[in-house]
C-alpha positions as CSV (number, residue, x, y, z in Angstrom):
1,M,-150.0,52.7,89.8
2,E,-150.7,49.1,88.6
3,I,-147.0,48.2,88.3
4,F,-146.4,49.6,91.8
5,L,-148.9,47.1,93.3
6,Y,-147.2,44.2,91.5
7,I,-143.8,45.3,92.8
8,L,-145.2,45.8,96.3
9,V,-146.8,42.3,96.4
10,G,-143.6,40.8,94.9
11,I,-141.2,42.3,97.4
12,A,-143.5,41.9,100.4
13,S,-144.1,38.2,99.4
14,I,-140.3,37.6,99.3
15,I,-140.0,39.1,102.7
16,G,-142.9,37.1,104.0
17,F,-141.5,33.9,102.7
18,F,-138.1,34.4,104.2
19,M,-139.6,35.6,107.5
20,M,-141.4,32.2,107.8
21,G,-138.1,30.4,107.2
22,L,-136.2,32.6,109.7
23,D,-138.8,32.2,112.4
24,K,-138.8,28.4,111.9
25,S,-135.1,28.4,112.3
26,Y,-135.3,30.5,115.4
27,A,-138.0,28.2,116.8
28,R,-135.8,25.1,116.4
29,K,-132.9,26.9,118.1
30,K,-135.2,28.2,120.9
31,K,-134.1,31.8,120.1
32,W,-136.0,35.0,120.0
33,R,-139.0,34.8,117.7
34,I,-140.6,37.1,115.1
35,P,-143.9,38.4,116.6
36,E,-147.0,37.1,114.8
37,R,-148.1,40.8,114.4
38,T,-145.1,41.2,112.1
39,F,-146.3,38.4,109.9
40,W,-149.8,39.9,109.7
41,V,-148.6,43.4,108.9
42,T,-146.4,42.0,106.1
43,A,-149.3,39.9,104.8
44,L,-151.7,42.9,104.8
45,V,-149.3,45.1,102.8
46,G,-149.0,42.4,100.1
47,G,-146.8,39.6,101.5
48,A,-149.6,37.1,102.0
49,P,-148.8,35.0,99.0
50,G,-145.1,34.6,100.0
51,A,-146.0,34.0,103.7
52,W,-148.6,31.4,102.7
53,F,-146.0,29.6,100.5
54,G,-143.5,29.9,103.3
55,M,-145.9,28.3,105.7
56,I,-146.3,25.3,103.4
57,Y,-142.6,25.1,102.4
58,F,-141.1,25.4,105.9
59,R,-144.1,23.7,107.6
60,H,-144.4,26.6,110.0
61,K,-147.5,28.0,111.7
62,T,-149.6,25.4,109.9
63,K,-151.4,24.4,113.1
64,H,-152.5,27.9,114.0
65,V,-156.1,28.2,112.8
66,L,-155.8,31.9,112.2
67,F,-152.8,31.3,109.9
68,Q,-154.5,28.3,108.2
69,Y,-157.4,30.4,107.0
70,G,-156.1,33.9,107.2
71,M,-153.1,33.6,104.9
72,P,-155.1,31.9,102.1
73,L,-157.9,34.5,102.4
74,L,-155.5,37.4,102.3
75,T,-153.7,35.8,99.3
76,I,-157.0,35.5,97.4
77,G,-157.8,39.1,98.3
78,W,-154.5,40.3,97.0
79,M,-154.9,38.2,93.8
80,L,-158.3,39.8,93.2
81,I,-156.9,43.2,93.8
82,L,-154.1,42.6,91.2
83,L,-156.6,41.1,88.7
84,Y,-159.0,44.0,89.0
């Protein structure tokens, strides 16, 4: 069970990271965007660390207060779950 959680967080984080980059690219090109709900679902199932890193790396969604505080809090939550 423990290894499953590590794999889940790892894969979801990779997806979250690349979603941030893809959405940033779409924003620059004024194309269809990834819904914020999709980011939050990905973060809730374990992708918060990757999405948070993607926010910083791509400088995307950093002005949204919900993202500024929500992603770090979810990341801390997932790290506590993994450490427990």
